[in-house]
N, C-alpha and C positions, 0 to 999 in steps of 0.2 A: 099652524097653517102649513100645508104641504106645498113646497116649492117645485118639487120634481118627483116624478114616479116612473120607474122603469118596470115594465111588465113583460117578461119573456123575451128580452132582447137577445138576439143571436147575430153573430158576425163571422164570416169566413173570408179568407183570401184564396180564391181558387178552390182547390180541394182541401185546403188546410183550415180546419175549424179553429177559431180563436176564442169565441164566446158562445155560450149556449144557455138559453133560458135564464138570463140574468134578471133577478128581481131586486129592486132597490128603491128606497124611499128617502127623500131628503126633506126635512121639516125646517122651519125657520129657526135660526140660531144653533142648529146642530153642528157639531164638529166631527167629521167623518174621515177616517183613513181607509184607503184601499190598498191592501197589501197582497203580495204574491211574488213568485219568482220572476226573474227576468224572462220576458217572452210569454208571460201568463196572459197578457192582454190588458194590463192596467192602463197604459197610455191610450190604447185603442178605445177603451171604455170612456175615458175622459174626453177624447175627441168627439165621440158620439154624443155625450152629454152637452158638450159645448156647441154642437151643431156643425162641427167641422168634418164629420165623416158620416156617411149614411149607414144604417144597419139593415140586415137582411130580413129579419123577422121580429115580431113583438111590437110593443107600443111604448111611446114615451109621452107622458102628460106633463105639462107645465103651464102656468098662467101666461096669458098673452103679454101681460105687462111686466113679466119677470126681467129684472136686470141682472146680468151675470158677467163676470170677468174671468178670462181663461189665460193662464200662464203655461205655455208649453215648455217641454223640457229643454229645448234648444232656442227658446225665444231670445232675441236681442232687440234693443230699441234702435232702429235705423232712422236717424233724423239729422237734418242739417241745423237744427236749432241748438240753442245753448241749454245747459242743464236746467236753469231756472225757467226759461221760456217754455220748455217742454212740460214741466210740471205745472206751470201756470195755466197752460191750455186746458187742463182738467177743469178749471174753474171759469171757463169762458162765459157761462151764464151770469156768474157774479160780476165779471168784468163788464159785461153789457149793462147790468144794473148800475154799476158804479158810474159808467158813462152817462146813463140816463139821470142819475141823481145829480151829477155835476151840471147837467143841462137845466134841470129843474131849479137848482140853486141859483144859476145865472138869471133865470126868469124871475125868481123871487127877489133877487137883488134889484130888479127893475120894476118894483111894485107900483111905482108912480104912474106907469103907463096903463095900469089895469084898474078896472072898477072893483068894488068890494067883493061882489059875487064871484068874479073870475079868480080873484086872489084867494078866496076861501077854498074854491075848487082845487086850485094849485096846491094849497097846503095839504088838503086831503089826499091828493095823489102822491105828494112827496112823503107824507106820513105812512101811507099804505106800502109804498115801494121800499121805504127805509126799514119797516118792520119785516117785510119779506127778505130783504137783504141780510138783516141781522139773523133771522130765523135759519137761513141757509148757510150761515157761517161767514158772512161778509167781513166781520171784524176779526176773524181767527184764521182764515185760510192761509195767510202767509206764514204764520207761526206753525201751522200744521205741515206745510211744505218743508219748512226748515227742520221740524222734528223728524219727519220721515227720512229726509236726506241725511240728517245726522245719524239716525238709527241704522241706515244702510251704508255707513262708513264714507259718506261724502261731506262730513262736517268740515274737513280741512281743505276742501276743494274750492276753487274760484267758480262760483255759480255761472259765470259768463263763459266757462269753458265749453267749446263746441262738442257735441256728442260724438261727432265723427273722429275726434281725437282720443276717445276712450277705448279701452280694451274690450274684448268680447264679454268677459266676466262683469265688467263695470256696466256695460250696456244691458246685460241681463238683470242686474240689480236695479237699474233705473226703470226697466220695464215692470219689475215687481213693484217698485215705489209708485209708479204712475197708476198701477192697478189698485193699490191700497188707497190712494187718495181719491179714486173714483167711488169707492164704497158701494159696489154693487150688492144686491140682495144675496147673491150666491157667488162665492169665490171658488174657482176650480184651479188648483195649483198642482202642477206636475214637477216634482223635484225642486221646490222653491229654495231648498237649503244649499243647492250647488253654488259654488263661488262665494260662500259666506264663511267668515271666520267665527270663532266661538262667541266673541262679544256681540257680533251682529246677529248670530243665531239666537242668543239670549234675548236681545231686543225684539226680534221677530216673534219669538214665543209669547212674550208679554203683549205685543200688539195684537196677535191673533186671538189670544185668550179674551181680550176685551173688544174684539171686532163686532160691530152691530149687525151681523148677518150670519148666514150659514157658510160653512167652509167644507170643501172636499179636498183632501190632500193625498197625493202619492209621494212617498218619501222612503228612502232607505235609512234615514236617521232615526233610530229607535228611541233615543233620548228625547228628540224633538217631538215624536209622536206621543210619547208618554206625557209630555207637558201640555199638548194642545188638543188631543182628540178624546172623545168619550164613546165613540162607536167605531167598530172596525168591521169592514167587509173584506173577507178573504176570497181572492180569485184563485182557484185551484182546479186543474183538469177541466177548464172551460166554464166551470160553474161558480156561483157565489154563495157565501154563507155569512150570516150576520152574527156579530158578537158585541155585547155591551161592555163598556169599560175602556180602560186605557190599553195601550199595546201590551203591557206586561200582563194585564188581566186576560187579554185575548190568548196569550201564550199558555197561561195556566188553564183556561177553560178549554182550549183546543186539545191539550193533553188529556184533560179529564173526559172530554167527549169521546176521544179516540179509545180510551180504556173502557168506557162504558159500552160503546158500540162493539168493541172487540169481544167483551164478555157476553153481550146479548147474541152476537153472531155465533160464538162458540157454543153457547147454551142451546141455540136452535139447531146447530149442526149435530150436537150430541143427541138431541131428540129425534132428528131426522134419521140418523144412523140407527137408533134404537128401533124406530118403526120399520125401517127397511129390513133390518135383521129379522124382526118378528115375522114380517110378511114373507120373507124368503124361506124361513124355517117352517111356516105353518100353512102356506097357501095350498100346497099339494095334498095335505092330509085332510080327509073328509071330516074328522072330528073338530078340526080347528079352522077350516076354510072360511067360515062365516066371520070369525073374529079377525082373520087375516084381511078379508075384504073390507071390514069395518076400519081396520088400521090404514088400509090403502086409501079409503075415502078421506080419512083424517089427514093423511099425508098430502093428498091432493089439495086440500083446503088451506094448507099452511101458506101464508104470505111470506115467501122466502126473502130474507134479508141479504143485501149485497155485502160482500166482504168489505169491512171498513178500509178506506184508502189510507195506507200508511204514508210515511214521508216519500215524496218523489225522489228520483235519483239525485243524490247529493255528492259533492266533491268529497274525496277521502284524503285529507291533508295531514301530514305529520312531518316533523323536522327532527333529524338526528344530527349528532356531531361526530366528526372524525376522532377527536380526542378532547379531553377536558382541559380548559384553560387554567392558569393560575388564579389565585384569589383576587389579585389586582388586575382587572381587565383593561381599564382605560383611565388615564389621568390627563385632564386638560387644565392648563394653568395660564391664567391671564391672557387669554386668546383675543386677538384683535384682527378684524378683516375689513378691508376697504377696497371698493372697486376703483379701477383707474378713472381719472377725470371726475371724481366726486369729492365734495368738500369735507364730508364727514364719514367716518367708518360706519359700516352697516351694523356692526356690534363691536364691543370692546370689553375687556376685563372678564371674559367668560372663564369660569373655573368650575370643573365638574369632575367627579370621581365615581366610577362604576366598579362595583365588586361582582364576582361571579354570582350569577343567579338573579341579579337586579333586573327589574323591569321599570325603566325610566321613560315617562312620557314628557316630551318637550311641548310646552304650550306657550302661546303668546300671540299678539296681534299679527295680522298679515304684514309682511314687509320688514319684520324684525330680524330676519336672517336665519330662521330655523332650518330650512333646506340647505342654505349655504353652510351652516355649521356641520350638518351631516356630511356634506361633500368635502369639507376640510378633514373630517375624521377619517374618511376613506382615501384621502390623498388626491382627490379629484381637483381640489383647489388648495392653494397655498396661503396660509395666514400671513399677515404683515408682522405680527408680534405674537409671542407666547409659545407654549409647548404643547405637543400632543404625544402622549406616550402609551403605546399598547403593551399589555402585560405578556407574560410568558405563555407560549403556545396559543396565543389568540389568533383565530382565523376569522376574518370579517366577511359577512355576506350582506349585500346591499340591495334593497328594493327601491327602485326609482319610480316615483309617481308618474313621470313622463314617459316611461317605458323606452328610454333611449337605448337600452341594451338589447332591444329586439330588432332583428334584421327584417325589414318589410319585404325583401325579395325572396326570403326563404319560405318553405312550408312549415307548418307546425312541427312535423316530425323532424325535418332537417334542423330546425332551430335548437332542438334539444340534442339530437343525435350527433350533430357536428361537434358539439362541445364534449361529448363522451363517446367517441367512435369505437371504443373497445367493448362497450355494452351492446349485446345483441338487440336486434330490432324488436323482438317480442317483448323484452323487458322494458325497452323505451316506450312501446305502445301501452304496456301495463301501467307505467307511471303516468302517461298522458291520460289514460282512462280514469285514473284516480282523480284527475283534475277535469273530468267530464269531456275529454276529447276522445271520441270512440269512432271506429269504422272509418268512413271517408273524411271525417272531421280532421284527421291528422294530416290530410293532404291539402287542406286549405292554405292559401298563402297568408302570411301574417298580416299583410296589408288589408285583407278582407275581414279580419276579425273585429268583433265589437269591442267596446271598452272593457266589458266584463271578461270576455274571452282573453284579451291581452293580459289582463291582470292575473288570470288563472295560469296562463303560460309563464308569466314572469315568476309567479310563485313556484311553479314546477321547476324552473331553472334554479331558483333559490334553494329549494329542497335538495337538489342534486349536489350542491356545494358542501353540505354538511358542516357549515360554519358554526362556531360556538359563540360568536357575537353577531347578532342580527341588527342591522341598521335599516330601519323601515321608514320610508317617506310616504305618508298617506296610503297605507296598504289596503284600506277598505274602499278607496275610491272605485266606482264602477261595479263593485260587487253587490249582488242582491243580498237580502237579509239572511237567507239560508247559508250562502257562501261565507258571509261574515261570521256567522255563528260557528261554522266548521273551522274557519281560520282561527277564531278565538280559542276554541278547544285545543287546536294544535299548538298554539303559542303558550297556552297555560301548561301543557305537558312538556314543552321544550326544556331540555336540561341545561341550556346555556344562558346567555345574557341578552337582553333586548333593550335597545334605545330607539324610540320611535316618535314620529310626528304624526298627529292625527287631529282632525276636527270632529271626529266621531266620539262624543262624550260617553256613550254607552260602551263603546269599545275600550276607551281609556279606563272606565270603571272596572271592566272585567280583567284587563291585562296589567295595568300599572300598580306597582306598590310604592312608587315615588313619582311626584310631579315636579318637573323643573320648569318654573315660570321664567321665560326668557324675555328680557328687555334689552334695549340697545346698550345699556351700561352694565349688564351682568346677568347672573342667574340666581334665583332664590329657590331652595329646595323645600318641598313639602312631603313628609313621610306618610303617604297614604294614597288613596285612589282619588278620582276627580271630585266626588262628592265631599270627601274630606278636605280637599283643596278649597272648594267653594266655602265650606264652613269656616276654615281658618282665614280666608280672605274677608269674610263677613266680620269675623271677630277683630281682625286687624283694622278694618274700617271703623268699627265701633270704638275701639281703643283710640284711634286717631281723632275721632270726634270728641271723645271724652277729654283727651289731652288738650284739644283746642279749647274746649269749654273751661278747663282748669286755667289755661294760660290767660283766657279772657277775664276770668274771675280774679286772677292775681293782678292784672293790670288795672282793674277797676279800683277807684278810691273807696275806702271804707268810710261811709258817712256816719255809721253808728258803731261806737266802741262796744266790743263784746265783753260781757261780764265773765270774769274767771270763776270757774267753779270753786267752791270752798273745798278744803281738804276732805271733809266728810262726804260731800257730794261726789267728789271724784272717786273716793274709795267705794262708795255705793255703786257708782256707775261701773267700776271695774268688776265688782262682785257680780252684778247682773250680766255683764258681758261674758264672764267665765261660766256662769250658769247656763247662758244661752248656747255657748259653744259645746259644753258637755252634753246638753240635750240634743244638739244637732248630731254629734257623734253617735249617741245612743240610737237616734232615729235612723241614721244611715246603716247601722248594724242591723236594726230590726227590718228595715226595707230590704236589705240584701237577703236576710233569712226568709222573708215572705216570698221574694222573687224566686229563690231557689226552690221553695216548697211548691210554688205554682208551676214551675218548670217540671218538677218531678211528677206532679199529678197529670199535667198535660202529656208528658211522655208515657205515663202509665195508661192513659186513655186511648193511646194509639195502638196498644197491643191487641192482637186479634181476640185473645181469650177474654179480655176485659171489654172490648168493643161489642162482642156478642152477648155479654152478660148485662142485661138491662138493669138489674138491681144494683150491681156494682157500679155501672156507669152513672146512675142517679146519685149514689152516695158520693162518688168522686166529684160530680158536678156541684152538689151542695157544698162540699168542702172547698171546691175551687171558688165558688161565689163568696163564701165567708172570707177566705184568704184575700181575695181581690178587694172586698169592702174594707178589711183591716189595712191592706196596703194603701188604699186611697186615703184613709184617715191619716196614716203616717206621712204620706206624701204631702197632704195639705198642710199638716203641722210643720213639716220640714220647710215647705215653701214660705210659710209665714215667718218662720224664724230666720231664714236666709235673707228675707227682704228687710228685716229690722236692722 
């Protein structure tokens, strides 16, 4: 069932065109991402779809009875009610039914005043209303409210807290929660991951995957998009293009499409040039003028392809160092920090060691003190206990997520030039140009910049420091996806050491080679990226449950005495076990050999001379099929033996 269809939607603000001929279709239960650079018109498109902004041209079709919910990028829940009362209001029809059921129950209790016919009618009404109440979730809605509030990190809150006492981020989370509880047929979400920590993001991903309706999402969180969507619409140069698959599939397909379009364009240009050269050489000669005229007609009939649009203007970010640090970059030992007038330290017993070249991601729930720890490292805050030791030749550069190091009274140019007055203006403008500040943009006051522009300016200032230890607090906040990818490439090539806090799991995966999980009582290190960290956490939980089961088993009384194996039975069991282990080792060797052979053939098939040789390709394909079948047999046998 089609829930919404956009046909040729266009929108301009004055003379500035934002969207042009947008075509889009939303079907029931589809998960759609709208991606594009900051300023591409994504939020504008969502507002049009939600009916909050008119469009200039085109048509939008949707059923009259369509229910939809819209979460804007800066929406907060402004209400004088308590948390629980606000969520409860979503279920006001059920509350009305509850009230009516209680009234009917009171009437039923006074059955003596009714005749049999009236009493039977009353029972029928009660039964019908009770069924409707149950069908609409009358017995589960309170549990549902608690589940959503817990998922959105309100599990430890007093539900009688007034919403007016909450922060802006908390109000935004509540607005999202209210929307999820309403369960409209179509959810339109603009940056729903803002203000969410990793645990809450993970919960929201699971909730949206199982949501009983269609969802349209704008988000800069690529990991979140990979987990939740199966269709991607890209908004670029005012137009839209549809891709099937996850966000990662979209990136792959986009690159393939560009290369294919580029080849077709270049092929056509070569043909056009050949025809034009022939016409120019032969048109004036009597003997060849007819052939030249024929070529001209052919040239005129060609449907000329547009040059494929490459990447739009991107930031050009790189980080160098003044000098290399020693191998020991940072040592933190038994660090404790407590704010004044608080009963408990925000964290304690923090021990961390960073060597040159390490990329360490600090993760942990909101409020655990990640930003505070970064500020103690740079000396902005003083710990109550413990030591922080910087190594030889270590120069620290700090990126503040709150942009407190930017002066709102200065222009963009002054903000950078005042710190480096000996560098000439042309070079300062060049650096700013690399961060997408060009022409008159450099004369903008910092106070007038968007969140993304302030982030790029702060990164430009960080680049100028040439520090060899980068301390980064949420560096991807406010950056569009393209700028994130440029920043990632720059940090991957950075020759120094990086310690960073981020909720962007895609970013953590690309940058981190270690994950430091921070709790109030210490830090636990995981030597890998974010996905590795998740795997190890899952393994730890599995082992914890196994140990719990073992402990429970030990505490249970044995009601049946186990018979001891005889000597011969035990020897036989040991022989079988040795035989099983030898076969497992043999299989692991065979599996490794088969996987190497498969990898060799797949590498061979990518070579141009082989790719163009159909016979050779078929031979390699047959060999590959045989090897994979043999590998599957070995893997199946290995799995059976491992389970024994």
